[in-house]
C-alpha positions as a printed NumPy array, in Angstrom:
array([[ -0.023,   0.011,  -0.01 ],
       [  1.401,   3.4  ,  -0.959],
       [  0.865,   6.625,   0.949],
       [ -1.534,   7.825,  -1.765],
       [ -3.913,   4.912,  -1.688],
       [ -7.532,   5.907,  -1.123],
       [ -7.335,   4.859,   2.53 ],
       [ -4.395,   7.188,   3.217],
       [ -5.767,  10.397,   1.685],
       [ -7.39 ,  13.115,   3.778],
       [-11.13 ,  13.582,   4.027],
       [-13.551,  15.467,   6.235],
       [-14.368,  12.292,   8.151],
       [-13.179,  12.334,  11.801],
       [-11.431,  15.7  ,  11.625],
       [-10.44 ,  17.603,  14.761],
       [-10.468,  21.392,  14.771],
       [ -6.96 ,  22.643,  15.583],
       [ -7.53 ,  26.386,  14.946],
       [-11.11 ,  27.64 ,  14.718],
       [-12.018,  30.393,  12.295],
       [-11.46 ,  33.903,  13.795],
       [-15.173,  34.666,  13.556],
       [-18.488,  33.354,  12.343],
       [-19.596,  33.325,   8.721],
       [-18.041,  33.538,   5.267],
       [-14.619,  35.173,   4.959],
       [-13.47 ,  34.206,   8.443],
       [-10.8  ,  31.617,   7.763],
       [ -7.97 ,  29.958,   9.607],
       [ -5.847,  27.939,   7.24 ],
       [ -3.396,  28.043,   4.329],
       [ -1.154,  26.198,   6.74 ],
       [  2.161,  24.344,   6.541],
       [  3.569,  21.992,   9.139],
       [  6.86 ,  20.241,  10.02 ],
       [  7.845,  17.711,  12.666],
       [ 11.289,  18.358,  14.178],
       [ 12.723,  16.386,  17.114],
       [  9.286,  15.316,  18.278],
       [  7.75 ,  18.795,  18.137],
       [  5.097,  19.79 ,  15.581],
       [  5.506,  23.288,  14.185],
       [  2.398,  24.736,  12.464],
       [  2.054,  28.071,  10.708],
       [ -1.044,  29.499,   9.188],
       [ -2.645,  32.773,   8.111],
       [ -5.565,  34.417,   9.831],
       [ -8.087,  35.84 ,   7.404],
       [-11.127,  38.048,   7.945],
       [-13.802,  39.203,   5.451],
       [-12.885,  41.696,   2.718],
       [-14.502,  44.476,   4.773],
       [-12.247,  43.571,   7.693],
       [ -8.84 ,  43.269,   6.123],
       [ -8.41 ,  39.826,   4.378],
       [ -5.213,  38.011,   5.468],
       [ -4.235,  40.009,   8.555],
       [ -1.532,  37.974,  10.219],
       [  0.58 ,  34.728,  10.197],
       [  0.794,  32.637,  13.383],
       [  3.52 ,  30.125,  14.278],
       [  2.758,  27.601,  16.95 ],
       [  4.198,  24.37 ,  18.404],
       [  2.745,  21.167,  19.821],
       [  3.799,  17.874,  21.34 ],
       [  0.82 ,  15.907,  19.983],
       [ -0.028,  17.692,  16.794],
       [ -3.451,  18.783,  18.012],
       [ -3.06 ,  21.15 ,  20.965],
       [ -0.897,  24.11 ,  19.863],
       [  0.785,  26.935,  21.767],
       [  1.363,  30.144,  19.873],
       [  5.056,  31.082,  19.722],
       [  4.921,  34.206,  17.532],
       [  2.612,  36.197,  15.233],
       [  3.521,  38.487,  12.397],
       [  1.171,  41.227,  11.082],
       [  0.953,  42.078,   7.432],
       [  1.821,  45.768,   8.182],
       [  5.437,  44.692,   8.904],
       [  5.774,  43.841,   5.21 ],
       [  3.586,  46.575,   3.806],
       [  1.305,  43.866,   2.47 ],
       [ -2.392,  44.257,   1.759],
       [ -2.958,  40.61 ,   2.68 ],
       [ -1.162,  37.381,   3.648],
       [ -1.712,  33.896,   2.281],
       [  0.176,  30.582,   2.754],
       [  3.299,  30.778,   4.979],
       [  5.97 ,  28.058,   5.148],
       [  8.287,  27.383,   8.132],
       [ 11.5  ,  25.469,   7.445],
       [ 14.456,  24.537,   9.732],
       [ 17.755,  25.659,   8.116],
       [ 20.85 ,  23.867,   9.421],
       [ 23.534,  26.264,  10.698],
       [ 21.099,  29.257,  10.626],
       [ 18.022,  28.206,  12.583],
       [ 14.623,  28.803,  11.003],
       [ 13.17 ,  30.49 ,   7.927],
       [  9.6  ,  31.646,   7.508],
       [  8.344,  32.278,   3.929],
       [  5.354,  34.667,   3.626],
       [  2.943,  35.176,   0.696],
       [  2.389,  38.951,   0.485],
       [ -0.202,  40.902,  -1.583],
       [  0.963,  44.147,  -3.183],
       [ -1.424,  46.967,  -2.124],
       [ -3.867,  48.153,  -4.723],
       [ -3.126,  45.394,  -7.2  ],
       [ -3.544,  41.702,  -7.969],
       [  0.194,  41.09 ,  -7.642],
       [  1.786,  38.863,  -5.003],
       [  5.317,  38.19 ,  -3.888],
       [  7.072,  35.77 ,  -1.531],
       [  9.177,  37.296,   1.276],
       [ 11.184,  35.612,   4.043],
       [ 12.484,  35.984,   7.555],
       [ 15.465,  34.006,   8.882],
       [ 16.498,  33.77 ,  12.566],
       [ 18.239,  31.52 ,  14.993],
       [ 15.021,  30.668,  16.858],
       [ 11.373,  30.725,  15.928],
       [ 10.74 ,  33.314,  18.659],
       [ 13.21 ,  35.63 ,  16.947],
       [ 11.668,  35.42 ,  13.516],
       [  9.774,  38.731,  13.634],
       [ 13.087,  40.588,  14.039],
       [ 15.022,  38.195,  11.763],
       [ 16.796,  38.841,   8.461],
       [ 14.238,  39.858,   5.86 ],
       [ 14.752,  39.08 ,   2.186],
       [ 12.436,  38.954,  -0.823],
       [ 12.951,  35.521,  -2.479],
       [ 10.338,  35.401,  -5.221],
       [  9.258,  38.859,  -6.351],
       [  6.936,  37.989,  -9.207],
       [  6.72 ,  40.624, -11.953],
       [  4.281,  42.606, -14.08 ],
       [  3.209,  39.381, -15.753],
       [  2.536,  37.191, -12.787],
       [  1.846,  37.26 ,  -9.051],
       [  3.457,  34.431,  -7.033],
       [  2.323,  32.971,  -3.71 ],
       [  1.527,  29.858,  -1.668],
       [  4.9  ,  28.112,  -2.012],
       [  5.432,  24.509,  -0.956],
       [  9.106,  24.33 ,   0.009],
       [ 11.1  ,  21.242,   0.934],
       [ 14.816,  20.68 ,   1.61 ],
       [ 16.646,  17.416,   0.969],
       [ 20.129,  15.971,   0.227],
       [ 20.08 ,  17.426,  -3.273],
       [ 18.98 ,  20.933,  -2.287],
       [ 15.699,  22.835,  -2.094],
       [ 12.559,  22.415,  -4.096],
       [  9.662,  24.848,  -4.439],
       [  6.255,  24.288,  -5.945],
       [  5.008,  27.785,  -6.579],
       [  1.482,  29.023,  -7.362],
       [  1.459,  31.606, -10.125],
       [ -1.394,  33.951, -11.114],
       [ -1.202,  35.498, -14.626],
       [ -1.863,  39.257, -14.678],
       [ -2.29 ,  39.621, -18.417],
       [ -6.151,  39.782, -18.382],
       [ -7.935,  42.116, -16.004],
       [-10.602,  40.412, -13.954],
       [ -9.145,  36.931, -14.526],
       [ -6.129,  37.107, -12.164],
       [ -7.589,  34.234, -10.069],
       [ -6.366,  31.662, -12.607],
       [ -3.439,  29.642, -11.287],
       [ -0.742,  27.259, -12.339],
       [  2.112,  25.595, -10.413],
       [  5.756,  25.995, -11.376],
       [  8.713,  23.975, -10.068],
       [ 11.859,  25.771,  -8.848],
       [ 15.118,  24.507,  -7.253],
       [ 17.705,  26.251,  -5.109],
       [ 21.01 ,  25.601,  -3.295],
       [ 20.137,  27.901,  -0.334],
       [ 16.385,  28.442,  -0.321],
       [ 16.792,  32.113,  -1.25 ],
       [ 17.92 ,  32.184,  -4.937],
       [ 15.794,  30.045,  -7.178],
       [ 15.946,  28.493, -10.644],
       [ 12.588,  28.213, -12.425],
       [ 11.971,  24.998, -14.396],
       [  8.581,  26.032, -15.715],
       [  4.908,  25.052, -15.365],
       [  4.391,  21.501, -14.144],
       [  0.689,  21.515, -13.246],
       [ -2.188,  23.502, -14.799],
       [ -5.951,  23.412, -15.027],
       [ -7.583,  21.128, -17.603],
       [-10.389,  22.199, -19.898],
       [-13.745,  20.693, -18.921],
       [-12.316,  19.242, -15.642],
       [-13.065,  20.114, -12.021],
       [ -9.721,  21.959, -11.944],
       [-10.183,  23.943, -15.164],
       [ -9.662,  27.354, -13.533],
       [ -6.383,  26.386, -11.884],
       [ -4.263,  23.909, -10.016],
       [ -2.102,  24.642,  -6.97 ],
       [  0.244,  22.139,  -5.273],
       [ -0.298,  22.267,  -1.511],
       [  1.951,  19.548,  -0.091],
       [  4.437,  16.815,  -1.105],
       [  3.357,  13.454,   0.272],
       [  5.794,  11.016,   1.863],
       [  6.643,   8.203,  -0.596],
       [  8.569,   4.994,  -0.387],
       [ 11.638,   4.17 ,  -2.458],
       [ 10.68 ,   3.497,  -6.049],
       [  7.444,   5.408,  -5.918],
       [  6.967,   8.579,  -7.982],
       [  6.878,  11.921,  -6.239],
       [  3.298,  12.51 ,  -5.291],
       [  1.545,  15.708,  -4.279],
       [ -1.823,  16.943,  -3.113],
       [ -3.095,  19.876,  -5.058],
       [ -6.244,  21.979,  -4.943],
       [ -8.23 ,  23.482,  -7.778],
       [-11.554,  24.785,  -8.937],
       [-13.71 ,  24.776, -12.054],
       [-14.52 ,  28.479, -12.424],
       [-13.917,  31.977, -11.099],
       [-16.989,  31.78 ,  -8.892],
       [-15.332,  28.983,  -6.951],
       [-12.366,  31.179,  -5.961],
       [-11.501,  30.536,  -2.296],
       [-13.564,  27.329,  -2.311],
       [-11.003,  24.925,  -3.732],
       [-11.153,  21.193,  -3.317],
       [ -8.311,  18.634,  -3.202],
       [ -6.852,  15.765,  -5.268],
       [ -3.666,  13.889,  -6.092],
       [ -1.044,  14.279,  -8.881],
       [  2.131,  12.267,  -9.563],
       [  5.425,  13.18 , -11.188],
       [  6.071,  11.529, -14.575],
       [  9.608,  12.804, -14.971],
       [  8.66 ,  16.215, -16.441],
       [  5.339,  17.254, -15.02 ],
       [  2.702,  16.395, -12.459],
       [ -0.187,  14.201, -13.809],
       [ -3.545,  14.417, -11.988],
       [ -5.025,  11.112, -10.807],
       [ -8.557,  11.171, -12.024],
       [ -9.467,   8.207,  -9.9  ],
       [ -9.188,  10.448,  -6.823],
       [-11.474,  13.236,  -5.717],
       [-11.896,  16.016,  -5.758],
       [-12.198,  15.829,  -1.959],
       [-14.347,  18.502,  -0.304],
       [-16.064,  19.492,   2.846],
       [-19.737,  18.516,   3.165],
       [-20.512,  21.99 ,   4.509],
       [-21.395,  25.382,   3.075],
       [-19.009,  26.357,   0.2  ],
       [-17.392,  22.864,   0.211],
       [-13.834,  24.196,   0.626],
       [-11.195,  21.566,   1.54 ],
       [ -7.992,  23.253,   0.544],
       [ -4.341,  24.031,   1.403],
       [ -3.813,  20.426,   2.661],
       [ -0.422,  19.846,   4.165],
       [  1.03 ,  16.489,   5.286],
       [  3.481,  15.464,   8.032],
       [  4.854,  11.928,   8.139],
       [  4.673,  10.365,  11.623],
       [  7.266,   8.082,  13.154],
       [  4.915,   5.118,  12.809],
       [  4.512,   5.648,   9.027],
       [  1.1  ,   7.272,   9.18 ],
       [  0.456,  10.82 ,   7.95 ],
       [ -1.047,  13.67 ,   9.895],
       [ -2.846,  16.16 ,   7.64 ],
       [ -3.816,  19.779,   8.293],
       [ -6.477,  21.194,   6.018],
       [ -8.483,  24.422,   5.746],
       [-12.092,  23.193,   5.651],
       [-15.511,  24.832,   5.353],
       [-17.901,  24.543,   8.243],
       [-21.707,  24.922,   8.124],
       [-21.782,  28.738,   8.682],
       [-19.387,  29.394,   5.771],
       [-16.301,  30.065,   7.969],
       [-13.206,  27.922,   7.477],
       [-11.543,  26.066,  10.348],
       [ -8.019,  24.617,  10.308],
       [ -8.551,  20.902,  10.972],
       [ -6.342,  17.841,  11.418],
       [ -6.706,  14.103,  10.883],
       [ -4.4  ,  11.055,  10.741],
       [ -4.369,   8.352,   8.043]])
C-alpha cells in the first residue's frame, strides 16, 4: 500500500479542529497552513483571514505542539510589517546552521500582484526581528504565492502558485511551477508542471499544496487543490497528482475531496509523516456557517 492509496488520503471524516475560524460566517478563515515535525515537536504556521470588509489576510501565526493537536502560539507577524495588503500561505522550514526560515505570501497593495518574502532567525521566537529578504518577487506578468518548500540532500525544491496578470478580472487563474535552489533564497525556475484542464473540475487552476511521503521506487506524489470556475475562488477542493519525470499528472481516480458543509472548501492540505509511518494532515475546511476552520486528521 502506498501513501496515496484511497485509505491514506485526507477527508472530512473524523477531523479535529486545531484552529477555529477567527469569527463566524463567510470570509473568516484559519488555514493556508504548513507543518513540520522536528525532534518530536510539531510546528504549524497559518494565516488568519477576515472578510474583505475587515482586512483579508491580517496575520501569520507560528505555533508548536507535542501531540499535533493542541498548539501553543510562539509568535505572530502582522501584514503591516511587510507593507502587504494581505497574507496567504506561509511556510516554516528549519535551516541547518542558521536556525529557522519563514516564507510569507504577500499581496501588493492596490493590485492583484503577490510576492514571496522571508524571515530568517536562529529561533522561531526571533523570526519577527530576523533577516528579511524577498525571495520570489513575481513581476508585471505574474503574481506568485503559496509556495510549498522542501529541503533534501540534493537541495531545495519549491512548488509555486502563479497567477497571470495579463487579463484584467481573470487574475484568479493559477498554475504551479517547479523551482530549485541551493540555499532556499535564490531560485531556478523550471517552468509550469501543473495546470488546469479544460472541462475538468480543476479547469480554472491547479495549486500544489503539499508533497506526500513516498517509499523508495514510488513517484513523487503531491496533493493539489483547484476549482472549475472563477466563482469557486476561495472554495477549492483537493486531489492527487504524480510526477512523470517532467510534469505532475492528476489522478482522475481520486477526488476532488471537499467538505460537506457550506461552500465545500477543503484546501491548502499539508502532510506530516509520523514516526509510525502514518500521515497527519492539516487542512483548511469549510464549516456549516461558511467560515473555514483549520482541521487535522491522521491516516
